[in-house]
LOLUMSE-918562 format. One record per residue (C-alpha): z, x, y. Coordinates in nm, 4 decimals. Each point is the difference from the previous one (the first is absolute). Layout:
Z;X;Y
...
//
This chain:
-1.4031;1.3841;-2.8150
-0.0502;0.3825;-0.0789
0.3103;0.1905;-0.0397
0.1876;0.2200;0.2423
-0.0509;0.3312;-0.0467
0.3276;0.2708;0.0012
0.0063;0.1556;0.3435
-0.0577;0.3737;-0.0105
0.2388;0.2434;0.1242
-0.2920;0.0171;0.2971
-0.0747;-0.3556;0.0557
0.3824;-0.0567;0.0227
0.0392;0.3151;0.3433
-0.3519;-0.2091;0.1273
0.1627;-0.2954;-0.0144
0.2894;0.0937;0.1434
-0.1133;0.1784;0.3083
-0.1794;-0.3137;0.0761
0.3096;-0.1902;-0.0031
0.1612;0.2738;0.2826
-0.3043;-0.0073;0.2052
-0.0382;-0.3429;0.0286
0.3228;-0.0702;0.0373
0.0374;0.2717;0.3261
-0.3542;-0.1829;0.1287
0.1554;-0.3337;0.0218
0.3096;0.1917;0.0917
-0.2209;0.1147;0.3089
-0.1863;-0.3351;0.0573
0.2680;-0.2643;-0.0788
0.3023;0.2177;0.1299
-0.1457;0.2574;0.3024
-0.2669;-0.2373;0.0791
-0.2168;0.4247;0.0054
-0.2635;-0.0758;-0.2657
-0.1833;0.3716;-0.1327
-0.2674;-0.1665;-0.2498
-0.2422;-0.2674;0.0801
-0.0036;-0.2874;-0.2004
-0.2395;0.0822;-0.2124
0.1711;0.3291;-0.1188
0.2884;-0.2275;-0.0460
-0.1581;-0.2664;-0.2260
-0.1819;0.2886;-0.2116
0.3564;0.1489;-0.0965
0.1019;-0.3384;-0.0518
-0.2927;-0.0593;-0.2245
0.0667;0.2860;-0.2029
0.3127;-0.0403;-0.0596
0.0501;-0.3704;-0.1117
-0.3429;0.1459;-0.2236
0.2720;0.2463;-0.2005
0.2673;-0.2082;0.0172
-0.2378;-0.3524;-0.2154
-0.1690;0.2997;-0.1678
0.3659;0.2194;-0.1550
0.1998;-0.2806;0.0847
0.3026;0.2294;0.1864
0.1220;-0.1275;0.2879
0.3083;0.1627;0.1786
0.1825;-0.2422;0.1924
-0.0386;0.1111;0.3239
-0.3738;-0.1282;-0.0343
-0.2055;-0.1137;0.2690
-0.1712;-0.2218;-0.2562
0.3313;-0.1800;-0.0575
0.0065;-0.2145;0.2641
-0.1305;-0.2397;0.0117
-0.0965;-0.2164;-0.3412
0.3193;-0.1713;-0.1233
-0.1153;-0.3830;-0.1275
0.2219;-0.2853;0.2580
0.3633;-0.0710;-0.0627
0.1243;-0.2990;-0.0861
0.2966;0.0440;0.2735
0.2123;0.3199;0.1056
0.2913;0.0481;-0.1669
0.3459;0.0582;0.1987
0.1397;0.3755;0.0698
0.3736;0.0861;0.0523
0.0216;0.2580;0.2868
0.2166;0.3158;-0.0881
0.1309;0.0127;0.3845
-0.0241;-0.2816;0.2218
-0.3214;-0.0082;0.1684
0.2025;-0.0968;0.3886
-0.1650;-0.1483;0.3139
0.0889;0.1089;0.3020
0.1673;-0.0271;0.3304
-0.2432;-0.1273;0.2799
-0.0200;0.1473;0.3821
-0.1099;-0.2023;0.3222
0.0536;0.2542;0.3118
0.0496;0.3708;0.0549
0.3988;-0.1330;0.0777
0.0630;-0.1088;-0.3616
-0.1542;0.2830;-0.1519
0.2361;0.2186;0.2198
0.2849;-0.2380;-0.0856
-0.1359;0.0611;-0.3842
0.0310;0.4156;0.0552
0.4039;-0.0839;0.2107
0.1027;-0.1012;-0.3791
-0.2302;0.2044;-0.2332
0.3251;0.3017;0.2115
0.2839;-0.2641;-0.0014
-0.0577;-0.0764;-0.4205
-0.0107;0.4231;-0.0208
0.2145;0.0530;0.2398
-0.1593;0.2786;0.1757
-0.1404;-0.0175;0.3996
-0.2947;0.2851;-0.0386
-0.3455;-0.1469;-0.0413
-0.1211;-0.1410;-0.3323
-0.3574;0.1768;-0.1629
-0.2204;-0.3034;-0.0480
-0.3792;-0.0632;-0.1428
-0.2235;-0.2737;0.2042
-0.3248;-0.1250;-0.2094
-0.2092;-0.3375;0.0058
0.1311;-0.2746;-0.1706
-0.2417;-0.1411;-0.1844
-0.0900;-0.3877;0.0031
-0.0805;-0.0190;-0.3742
0.1374;-0.0686;-0.3360
0.3222;0.1925;-0.1213
-0.0851;0.1832;-0.2935
0.1841;0.1882;-0.2834
-0.1500;0.2999;-0.2249
0.1127;0.1445;-0.3116
-0.0767;0.2953;-0.1166
0.1403;0.1624;-0.3059
-0.0699;0.3192;-0.1911
-0.2190;0.0684;0.3366
-0.2075;-0.3138;-0.0676
-0.0097;-0.3568;0.1385
0.1569;-0.2351;-0.2490
0.0646;-0.3027;0.2280
-0.0577;-0.2143;0.3034
0.1423;-0.2260;0.1716
0.0541;-0.2683;0.2626
0.3252;0.0140;0.2665
0.0979;-0.3774;-0.1293
0.3036;-0.0449;0.0690
0.1137;0.3621;0.0122
0.1461;-0.0215;-0.2890
-0.2699;-0.1358;-0.2645
-0.3639;0.0344;0.0986
-0.3211;-0.0606;-0.2218
-0.2081;0.2312;-0.2040
-0.3086;0.0692;0.1793
-0.1206;0.3773;-0.1304
-0.3788;-0.0774;-0.1102
0.0177;-0.1505;0.3594
0.1090;0.2985;0.1360
-0.1953;0.2708;-0.2200
-0.3187;-0.1700;0.1621
0.1328;0.1955;0.3421
-0.1640;0.2712;0.0419
0.1877;0.1900;0.2055
0.3816;-0.0607;-0.2601
-0.0136;0.3491;-0.2228
0.0139;-0.0575;-0.3645
0.1520;0.2625;-0.0741
0.1929;0.1998;0.2523
-0.0917;0.3960;0.0392
0.1286;0.2551;-0.2092
0.1119;0.2972;0.2086
0.3964;-0.0394;0.1806
0.2202;-0.2417;-0.1498
-0.1565;-0.3453;-0.1842
0.3633;-0.1940;-0.1116
0.0273;-0.1341;-0.3258
0.0192;-0.4255;0.1811
-0.1291;-0.0556;0.3512
0.0282;-0.3588;0.1903
-0.2253;0.0614;0.3102
0.0105;-0.2683;0.2411
-0.3106;-0.0703;0.2842
-0.2329;-0.2488;0.1412
-0.3283;-0.1585;-0.1436
-0.1765;-0.1157;0.3057
-0.3697;-0.0414;0.0757
-0.2289;0.1483;0.2179
-0.0734;-0.1616;0.3364
-0.3860;0.0475;-0.0182
0.0570;-0.1356;-0.4126
0.2152;-0.2881;0.1163
-0.2389;-0.1040;0.2238
-0.3435;0.0028;-0.2145
0.2395;-0.1599;-0.3128
0.0845;-0.2639;0.2711
-0.3915;-0.0428;0.1211
-0.1306;0.0161;-0.3920
0.2950;-0.3165;-0.0737
-0.1488;-0.2095;0.2350
-0.3344;0.0505;-0.1068
0.0847;-0.0933;-0.3396
0.1723;-0.3213;0.1589
0.3672;0.1193;-0.0924
0.2969;0.0142;0.2419
-0.0103;0.3442;0.2188
0.3681;0.1336;-0.0941
0.2660;0.0651;0.3146
0.0501;0.3435;0.0490
-0.0341;0.2502;-0.1646
0.3072;0.0341;-0.1409
-0.0987;-0.3042;-0.2030
-0.3059;0.1395;-0.0766
0.1785;0.3318;-0.1614
0.2250;-0.2739;-0.1725
-0.1968;-0.2263;-0.1528
-0.2272;0.2684;-0.1275
0.3138;0.2009;-0.2162
0.0928;-0.3361;-0.1466
-0.4497;-0.0599;-0.1622
0.1560;-0.0840;-0.3663
-0.3779;0.1671;-0.0505
0.0182;0.3581;0.1075
-0.3720;-0.0038;0.0829
0.0239;-0.2007;0.2956
0.3395;0.2233;0.1203
-0.2907;0.2789;0.0121
-0.2417;-0.1406;0.1822
0.2341;-0.0341;0.2841
0.0171;0.3819;0.1119
0.3456;0.0401;0.0472
0.2634;0.2858;0.1699
0.3567;0.0625;-0.1100
0.1826;0.2514;0.1919
0.3251;0.1201;-0.1229
0.3026;0.0521;0.2340
0.2974;-0.0219;-0.2574
0.2490;0.0395;-0.3557
0.1848;-0.1997;-0.2526
0.1701;0.1107;-0.2461
-0.1428;0.3854;-0.1555
0.1162;0.2136;-0.2935
-0.0572;0.4394;0.0235
-0.0965;-0.0040;0.3776
0.2016;0.0022;0.3760
-0.0590;0.0250;0.3104
0.2114;0.1230;0.2339
-0.1933;-0.2165;0.3148
-0.2395;-0.3339;0.0681
-0.2235;0.2606;0.1579
-0.0376;0.2151;-0.3177
-0.0596;-0.2350;-0.1967
-0.2853;-0.0919;0.1944
-0.0552;0.3634;-0.0456
-0.0373;-0.0179;-0.3505
-0.1683;-0.2933;0.0055
-0.2596;0.1046;0.1778
-0.0280;0.3601;-0.2527
-0.0660;-0.2466;-0.2696
-0.2589;-0.1965;0.1516
0.1829;-0.3079;0.0770
-0.1080;-0.2122;0.3352
0.2269;0.0165;0.2612
0.0347;-0.1808;0.3663
-0.2776;0.0946;0.2339
0.2903;0.1495;0.2218
0.2932;0.1739;-0.1034
0.2604;0.1301;0.2614
0.3354;0.1523;0.0266
0.1850;-0.0743;0.3118
0.3803;0.1596;0.0719
0.1787;-0.2371;0.2064
-0.0683;-0.3503;0.0897
-0.1852;0.0319;0.3013
-0.2677;0.2045;-0.1968
-0.0475;-0.2989;-0.1869
-0.0393;-0.1991;0.2307
-0.3163;0.2162;0.1487
-0.1335;0.0160;-0.3934
0.0321;-0.3961;-0.0557
-0.1410;-0.0296;0.3326
-0.3314;0.2728;-0.1118
-0.0661;-0.2480;-0.3680
0.0279;-0.3411;0.2469
-0.3137;0.1982;0.2406
-0.2358;0.0717;-0.3086
0.0564;-0.2976;-0.1659
-0.3538;-0.1196;0.0484
-0.0948;0.2973;-0.0877
0.1601;-0.0470;-0.3616
-0.2391;-0.1075;-0.2450
0.3083;-0.1950;-0.1450
0.2220;-0.3396;0.1530
0.3407;0.1262;0.0984
0.2461;-0.2059;0.1781
0.2422;0.2940;0.0973
0.1054;0.3980;-0.0890
0.3291;0.0722;-0.2883
0.2603;0.1883;0.0952
0.2284;0.1565;-0.2624
0.2260;0.2733;0.0220
-0.1092;0.3418;-0.1870
0.2327;0.1421;-0.2212
0.0771;-0.1114;-0.2661
0.3612;0.1028;-0.0710
0.0899;-0.2642;0.3723
-0.2190;-0.2945;-0.1570
0.2620;0.0037;-0.2977
0.2955;0.0606;0.2112
-0.1751;-0.3414;0.2088
-0.0838;-0.1710;-0.2908
-0.1382;-0.3925;0.0138
0.1600;-0.3502;0.0825
-0.1247;-0.2969;-0.2199
-0.4081;-0.0155;0.0386
-0.0270;0.3115;0.2129
0.0965;0.4075;0.0301
0.2252;0.0683;0.3204
-0.2257;0.3566;0.0788
-0.3051;-0.1414;0.0364
-0.2123;-0.2990;0.2968
-0.3418;-0.1641;0.0732
-0.0999;0.0115;0.3459
-0.1784;-0.3292;0.0170
-0.3485;0.0407;0.3008
-0.0537;-0.2943;0.1874
-0.3201;-0.2152;-0.0897
-0.2510;-0.0179;0.1510
0.0103;-0.3835;0.0714
-0.1499;-0.2497;0.3181
0.0745;-0.3716;0.0618
-0.3660;-0.1601;0.0636
-0.0735;-0.4652;-0.0399
-0.1868;-0.0484;-0.3335
-0.3107;-0.2500;0.1346
-0.1374;-0.0785;-0.3854
0.1149;0.0418;-0.3695
-0.3544;0.0008;-0.1831
-0.0965;0.0486;-0.4551
-0.2573;0.2678;-0.0656
-0.1153;-0.0158;-0.3316
-0.0197;0.2739;-0.1692
-0.2582;0.0458;-0.3917
0.2031;-0.1609;-0.2597
0.1064;-0.2644;0.2776
0.2834;0.0604;0.0944
0.0687;-0.1572;0.3668
0.2400;0.3062;0.2061
0.1280;-0.1409;0.3167
0.0199;0.2040;0.3302
0.1492;-0.0092;0.3807
-0.2961;-0.0170;0.2887
0.2458;0.0841;0.2874
-0.0487;0.1218;0.3883
-0.0971;0.3342;-0.0952
0.3357;0.2709;0.0494
0.0399;0.4360;0.0500
0.2147;0.1301;-0.2751
0.0418;0.3244;-0.0715
-0.3311;0.0781;0.2589
-0.2180;-0.1889;-0.2137
-0.1131;-0.4120;0.1308
0.0182;-0.2586;-0.3109
-0.1171;-0.3406;0.0627
0.0704;-0.1554;-0.3985
0.2243;0.0775;-0.3059
0.0223;-0.1336;-0.3752
0.2600;-0.2343;-0.0344
-0.0644;0.1278;-0.3819
0.0942;-0.3626;-0.1579
0.0348;-0.3632;0.0705
0.4000;0.0336;-0.1356
0.0239;0.3171;0.2700
-0.0440;-0.2794;0.2723
0.1773;-0.2441;-0.1859
0.2851;0.2504;-0.0107
0.0018;0.1259;0.3523
-0.0999;-0.3269;0.1496
-0.2522;0.1299;0.1783
-0.1627;-0.2172;0.2168
-0.3351;-0.0406;0.2301
0.0958;0.0617;0.3261
0.2932;0.2079;-0.0924
0.0889;0.2941;0.1701
0.0989;0.3028;-0.2626
0.0641;0.3617;-0.0375
-0.2804;0.1768;-0.1479
0.0621;0.3488;-0.1644
-0.2093;0.2247;-0.1123
0.1723;0.1357;-0.2755
-0.0675;0.3635;-0.1017
-0.2672;0.0324;0.3034
-0.2037;-0.2459;-0.2301
-0.0677;-0.2838;-0.0662
0.2154;-0.2512;0.2650
0.1773;-0.3249;-0.1420
0.2017;-0.2514;0.1787
0.3653;0.0893;-0.0440
0.1764;-0.3184;0.0776
-0.0223;-0.2805;0.2979
0.1642;-0.0067;0.3082
0.1158;-0.3871;-0.0916
0.1883;0.0214;0.3908
-0.3618;0.0421;0.1665
-0.1092;-0.3490;-0.1592
-0.0833;-0.2898;0.2040
-0.0493;-0.3321;-0.2402
-0.3610;0.0345;0.0478
-0.0790;0.2656;-0.2936
-0.1826;-0.1502;-0.3390
0.1198;0.0748;-0.3102
-0.2685;0.1517;-0.3081
-0.0410;-0.1326;-0.2849
-0.1572;0.0781;-0.3114
-0.3803;-0.0360;-0.0278
-0.1096;-0.3070;-0.2043
-0.3453;0.1218;0.0262
-0.1415;0.3157;-0.0106
-0.0440;0.1037;0.3597
-0.3500;0.0992;-0.0187
-0.2673;-0.2345;-0.2216
0.2837;-0.2824;-0.0304
0.0227;0.0259;-0.3922
0.2753;-0.0802;-0.2656
0.3649;0.2442;0.1099
0.2792;0.0483;-0.2876
0.3069;0.1463;-0.0466
0.0764;0.1643;-0.2855
0.3774;-0.1209;-0.1051
0.2270;0.3482;0.1015
-0.2829;0.1545;0.1642
-0.0003;0.0388;0.3720
-0.3889;-0.0031;0.0530
-0.2134;-0.2360;0.0637
-0.3043;-0.0588;-0.0616
-0.3418;-0.1188;-0.0296
-0.1213;-0.0284;-0.3611
-0.4369;-0.1075;0.1397
-0.2542;0.2292;-0.0871
-0.2077;-0.1093;0.2223
0.2348;0.1195;0.3199
-0.2016;0.1815;0.2479
0.2711;0.2626;0.0282
0.0896;0.0869;-0.3614
-0.4133;-0.0354;-0.1326
-0.0974;0.3813;0.0533
0.2799;0.1602;-0.1357
-0.0056;-0.2490;-0.2871
-0.3580;0.0322;-0.0534
0.0457;0.4098;-0.0251
0.2667;-0.1025;-0.2586
-0.2180;-0.2802;-0.1768
-0.2657;0.2915;-0.0513
0.1680;0.2718;-0.0590
0.0190;0.2369;-0.2912
0.3016;-0.1404;-0.2069
-0.1360;-0.3747;0.0932
-0.3860;-0.0718;-0.0069
-0.1130;0.2927;0.0229
-0.2990;-0.0267;0.2097
-0.0769;0.3129;0.0628
-0.1467;0.1349;0.3836
0.2079;-0.3484;0.1454
0.2800;0.2237;0.1753
0.1318;-0.0333;0.2824
-0.2408;0.1240;0.2392
-0.2849;-0.2722;-0.1300
0.2145;-0.2653;-0.0117
0.0975;0.0457;0.3741
-0.3413;0.0411;0.0565
-0.1396;-0.2907;-0.1952
0.3194;-0.1973;0.1205
-0.0992;0.0973;0.3962
-0.3232;-0.1182;-0.0661
0.0624;-0.3155;-0.0675
-0.1334;0.0003;-0.4285
0.3872;0.0258;-0.1774
0.2949;-0.2593;0.1019
0.1115;-0.0310;-0.2915
-0.0228;0.0563;-0.4349
-0.2359;-0.1862;-0.0520
-0.2309;0.0947;0.2521
-0.0032;0.3179;-0.1682
-0.2457;-0.1498;-0.2692
-0.2296;-0.1441;0.2309
-0.0832;0.3619;0.1501
-0.3921;0.0066;-0.0470
-0.2307;0.3783;-0.0073
-0.1748;-0.1144;0.2937
0.3983;-0.0205;0.1908
0.0763;0.3668;-0.0788
-0.3391;0.1008;0.1187
0.0687;-0.1365;0.2776
0.2905;0.2152;0.0731
0.0135;0.3577;0.1346
0.0561;0.2296;-0.2319
-0.1585;-0.1654;-0.3291
-0.2876;0.1054;-0.1067
-0.1588;-0.2267;-0.3104
0.1401;0.2112;-0.2484
0.3461;0.0373;0.1490
-0.0097;-0.3922;0.0201
-0.1413;-0.0209;-0.3443
0.2787;0.1701;-0.1164
0.2220;-0.2407;0.1983
-0.1624;-0.3561;-0.0955
0.0387;0.2034;-0.3788
0.3485;0.0890;0.0207
0.0721;-0.3830;0.0991
-0.1734;-0.1939;-0.2454
0.1631;0.2611;-0.2825
0.4181;-0.1099;0.1426
-0.1464;-0.3537;-0.1246
0.1909;0.0367;-0.3107
0.3522;0.1624;0.0270
0.3024;-0.0819;-0.2516
0.2401;-0.2577;0.1513
0.2250;0.2453;0.0704
-0.2216;0.2008;0.2619
-0.0474;-0.3156;0.1662
0.3411;-0.1021;0.0077
0.1022;0.3004;0.1364
-0.2973;0.0683;0.2615
0.1012;-0.3546;0.1576
0.2280;0.1813;0.1521
0.3141;-0.2340;-0.0835
0.3188;0.0931;0.1783
0.2415;0.2140;-0.2346
-0.3374;-0.0445;-0.2760
-0.0361;0.3655;-0.1665
-0.2267;0.1265;-0.2417
0.2235;-0.0732;-0.2425
0.1314;-0.3634;0.1121
-0.3054;-0.0701;0.0203
-0.0675;0.1295;-0.3626
0.3226;-0.2002;-0.0891
-0.1607;-0.3237;0.0902
-0.3332;0.0672;-0.1908
0.2380;0.0066;-0.3183
0.1414;-0.2999;0.0454
-0.2491;-0.1734;0.1198
-0.3638;-0.0232;-0.0950
-0.2258;-0.1346;0.2865
0.0161;0.0367;0.3133
0.0732;-0.4439;0.0493
0.2757;0.0891;-0.2110
0.1172;0.1099;0.3148
-0.0286;-0.2628;0.2529
0.2894;-0.2337;0.1246
0.1981;0.2469;-0.2299
0.3800;-0.1121;0.0794
0.2207;0.2863;0.0090
0.2310;-0.0815;-0.2523
-0.2659;0.0818;-0.2499
-0.0745;0.3338;0.1597
0.3463;0.0797;-0.0683
-0.0105;-0.0055;-0.3511
-0.2013;0.3031;-0.0229
0.1755;0.2611;-0.0491
0.0327;0.2683;0.2804
-0.1203;-0.2637;0.2416
0.2195;-0.0523;0.2816
0.1094;-0.2395;0.2258
-0.1719;0.1416;0.3137
-0.3312;0.0704;-0.2209
0.0199;-0.3289;-0.1398
0.0426;-0.1441;0.3055
-0.2876;0.1462;0.1676
-0.1810;-0.0585;-0.2806
0.0514;-0.3967;-0.0213
-0.0459;0.0143;0.3664
-0.3854;0.1577;-0.0008
-0.0920;-0.2754;-0.2770
0.1315;-0.3401;0.1432
-0.2168;0.1517;0.3434
-0.3006;-0.2432;-0.0333
-0.2562;0.2524;0.2038
0.0946;0.2486;-0.2304
-0.1015;-0.2137;-0.2815
-0.2980;-0.0377;0.1853
-0.0850;0.3208;0.0523
0.0419;0.0550;-0.3532
-0.2727;-0.2350;-0.1078
-0.2284;0.1068;0.1936
0.0159;0.3491;-0.0900
-0.0209;-0.1425;-0.3539
-0.4003;-0.1779;0.1110
-0.0999;0.2682;0.1302
0.0320;0.2060;-0.3751
0.3540;0.1167;-0.0142
0.1170;-0.0262;-0.3459
0.3533;0.1458;-0.1401
0.0132;0.1964;-0.3406
0.4058;-0.0793;-0.0977
0.0234;0.2875;-0.2718
0.3811;0.0504;0.0373
-0.0006;-0.4039;-0.1281
-0.0910;0.0334;-0.3476
0.0596;-0.3375;-0.0993
-0.1015;-0.3285;0.1417
0.2482;-0.3077;-0.0191
-0.1621;-0.1137;-0.3397
0.2220;-0.1365;-0.2628
-0.0143;0.3230;-0.1573
0.1563;0.1155;0.3103
0.2518;-0.2429;0.0551
0.1266;0.0417;-0.3929
0.0063;0.4337;0.1168
0.2154;-0.1317;0.2909
0.2406;-0.2855;-0.0454
0.2326;0.1360;0.3119
-0.2879;0.0045;0.2518
0.1765;-0.1560;0.3016
0.3816;0.0945;-0.1203
0.2540;0.1990;0.2107
0.3030;0.0981;-0.2601
0.2838;0.2197;0.0630
0.2322;0.1826;-0.2563
0.3489;-0.0346;0.0048
0.2416;0.1751;-0.2249
-0.0945;0.1985;-0.3706
-0.2826;-0.0953;-0.1717
-0.0947;0.0837;-0.4163
-0.2411;0.2851;0.1856
-0.0146;0.1815;0.2861
-0.0608;-0.1601;0.3148
-0.2673;0.1149;0.1368
-0.1657;-0.0510;-0.3191
0.0164;-0.3330;0.0406
-0.1084;-0.0072;0.3562
-0.3243;0.1516;-0.1315
0.0011;-0.2295;-0.2356
0.0234;-0.2595;0.2746
-0.2916;0.1634;0.2514
-0.2395;0.0475;-0.2997
0.0291;-0.3799;-0.1043
-0.0937;-0.1058;0.3946
0.3286;-0.0427;0.1533
0.2295;0.1600;0.2497
0.3152;0.2189;-0.0800
0.1767;-0.0228;0.3034
0.3908;0.2105;0.0495
0.1099;-0.2771;0.2623
0.0507;-0.3566;-0.0787
-0.0962;-0.2773;0.2496
-0.1119;-0.3844;0.0937
-0.3395;0.1433;-0.2094
0.0909;0.0916;-0.2905
-0.1098;-0.1834;-0.3062
0.2052;0.1363;-0.2070
0.3787;0.2402;-0.0576
0.0096;0.1300;-0.3265
0.3804;0.1007;-0.1203
0.0940;0.2582;-0.2489
0.3786;0.1374;-0.0868
0.2661;0.0480;0.2652
-0.2374;-0.1642;0.2899
0.0330;0.0826;0.3598
0.0697;-0.1853;0.3154
-0.4024;-0.1395;-0.0014
0.1680;-0.2675;-0.2627
0.2109;-0.1974;0.2417
-0.3100;0.0922;0.2560
-0.1846;-0.1750;-0.2503
0.1777;-0.2977;-0.0305
0.0449;-0.0187;0.4095
-0.3499;-0.0082;0.0577
-0.1031;-0.2362;-0.3300
-0.2663;0.3154;-0.1648
-0.0056;-0.1173;-0.3660
0.1888;0.2636;-0.2208
-0.1847;0.0549;-0.3410
0.1342;0.2934;-0.2765
-0.1838;0.2763;-0.1623
-0.1399;-0.2336;-0.2670
-0.0754;-0.2588;0.1775
-0.2114;0.2895;0.2663
-0.2007;0.1561;-0.2777
-0.0682;-0.4072;-0.1359
-0.1661;-0.0322;0.3748
-0.1869;0.2807;-0.0295
-0.1182;-0.0418;-0.3486
0.1456;0.2268;-0.1303
0.1548;-0.0150;-0.3832
0.3656;0.1856;0.0002
-0.1066;0.2544;-0.2625
-0.3223;0.1576;0.1651
0.0600;0.3544;-0.0333
-0.0951;0.0257;0.3863
0.0116;-0.2181;0.2201
-0.3769;0.1126;0.1250
//
């Protein structure tokens, strides 16, 4: 890799100009929703900036290219809020708001009207962003109000979040800004459609979607979800003061921070009620989900005098809107099957109008939800359109039960193909694992033939759909039965394109084992997990009927993945399909597994299949001992269980020693480990 050149002054100036210009256009697009350049022009600016950064290594902290690219985390660190993030008290009627106003006046000892601010209450995920020296330093969730989780890398992917406070005017030394991360309602609909098509459970509402997106360990997943944020409050600050909430909001706007869609000042409670009613009337036109309006005393000095209760400020309240609800009767509960085999229950009910729309069915999300809410066929239920997006069953009206209602159970067989249904331990998802299930077959074939799978060029979505509707392919095997004449009989295919397709299918017959395993579309098995399997199993047949316990000995394969793989390779229909593919000439190569199971192989991997846990101090660093175990075929685990073969105990062992005794796990010394691994104690290196 060539060394990066020192950036000349003119290059630095160009980079600084591009960063400033691109950030301005991001603000126009993601905050104001008013772009002033085309997508092509934006892409040209972005490519130029990235090119200069890569060539010269001159990258500003606020550069838009730095929003995505961090590797996945293993967990989120804890963050202590400098000032607590309090919740809000609620009001459910105009009279309760009037009582709030009377209470404020009584506490302040004044009779004149109070100046309030009114804004929509965003139904998302509360967040605190800390800026130090003008730059985004940290982002954390609300958590319990006192301590949250560090999600900085994920929040940086939200294009509406400024990475730097704009120069000019007051730029505080440190400031904690508070806001709500939310998902655009149209984006929410798209996300749920894609999840349903992939056989994944849909999110119940935009709030859950936003929260789930922010708490992804991989920032790239968060970036793909297209989140937004609205800032509405401040925690601790150093180097800046605001006389009122409205002054603070003006400052946020001047610094290009996105603020609530509606913000009004209102003197006196009756004007407040008018502003609240205005927001409620606008509710259906908003691009975000709102469940109310927030009313705050504007004057910062009065806020300070009023103070807070244990969990809520006395100077603010949330007025909750009435949800769009109706009651109806459930006629049936059915299951729909997605691409990955997830069987999602949904209710069919007597059509009812909610919020101006007639609805006749609703997702029930998962089978545990049915049990938790005790939903039965024949029940009269309350249905709500949360955020005016998707209907869901809110509750059962048990008083209307007649005794003729029918309980619903998790299906024992797939409702489409009758195939085996499995439920992984600790999971809510119920799956059909049959490769021949018609509900899954088209999407499975597209995945099988994709670039990262069997890489059959030309066998994309449109051609798979065409071949499927013509009855030429119903499963993976059928791809390899196709002949030239089959393609020539189809529309859009001439001899050249038919020849190309036949040749592409022929070329796909020698995949690596890792590619083949990925192409099968086994739940939870991506490219990385497929490669791990190929490294540990030399032949495809070695995976037939593999027990989950054996898979768990592979480092980085957890319970969920191991269970899915084991269930897949226990299904006789799946094994029959793989044997049929081999009969059509498929020959898997496995460069990831370099040794066959010979005596030499066994000599080199004497710990194959064994699981070890280390406790206490060893003569060498623990990481070195764990690497030696892995290099010789064993699995070094951090947690002891009944499936652990040996506990390696060094000096000052911890509580794991007691647990090993309780579970009957054999305890050995470091020297005994070396003996098992066939390593001489005086070896300079363990490798």
